[in-house]
C-alpha angles and dihedrals in degrees: 000000000000091000090050091052090047089053092049089058091064112109096246093050091045089055091046092050092051090050092049091051089056090048090050092051090052091049092049090050091051091048092049090050089052089054088056091047091049091051091046093049092050091052093045093050092046091050094049093046088050090051092050092051096043120112120269111275140187115266094238089060093055106035129039122215119264109273093022103104132315122328112267118256123244094244093052100052113011115117094009110145117231135180114215133182120202148102126282116241099212092174089066094046118131138185118235104212134208096034126143129215114179106321095333130095120208144099139320112224105228116192125173114235112207113215134174091259099043143303121295123202106229127195101214095185147295135290120197119232108268117243088240089063093235129127112275126231115235125218110257119251122245118278124238129031118334135179115217138180116219143161117245123236128193116251121268114236103198121099116277095206092211092155092056098048131073133223094035092295123157133184098217144009100254110166093191093059092040091053091054092052097042095042093215135109104276130192111245098241137025140244136225118220116239116231122294097018125139105279099030096093113123093010132099109254118245113249119249121247119285101232095187088083106355095169090059127215123075118004120250093252089052092058089049090050090050090055092055091043096054094045090049089052089053091053092048091049092054092045096048098082092049092049092049093046092049091049091051093047092048092058097047114109113256115220112243117246126199133200118243092251095051101037108116114228125199116249131213125217089259092056097053118120123237092256092052090051093049091048090050092052092050091049091049093048099047092038089067095052112112 
């Protein structure tokens, strides 16, 4: 152990040790961040599962109107089930492009539903991108008053670029921009119809929420595994200089040591024993024999 510590005091090992300390600090920071991400993912999944299993509510209880307070967060409203009565405004219908359902890419059919308390943007279903590459034509919704059941989604904040696109296409479902164009009170969010509701005929139904990992991204066990992984890396980084120094010390030649009784000592001609002198004479005599 003393030789290992002596090796670690060498300049090159001192520099290596300092580097490994920095690496260990980075690994510990990454592991601590993963603990926070794990805790966040657990809370997000719990909130979304709670939303999906909550009783059916009125839309005004779940979503505020645009301009009336802050936009709702995803965890507070997503997957809530609502029942809404109103009339579809097919003239204000738009197609949300570049969306994927299953293995297909296409459009969400977004139709405002005018209710007594405000207008709700409703995704009636999905249309796959035609092979011709053109913009599809969606089946019209029923006329007159309808009562639908839908799952709420939080509003999208990115630009919808409605003014730059043709055929009533939009890039996103942005209630703020839709409210400005429609000029009516609009709920700050949107809802996706569940299957077999008025307005879904001729469209592919939107899939229900996957409650195994509703928040998406890495699974909860993955975040926990990342925590263990980063802390293990920190331990290995700190242990690396000691392991290398020990390996180097182990392969260094060790000087031989002899006990006093076994240590050979050179002899001079005057210190030779009688047997050594007799053996030398015999060797000298027979060495001369031809």
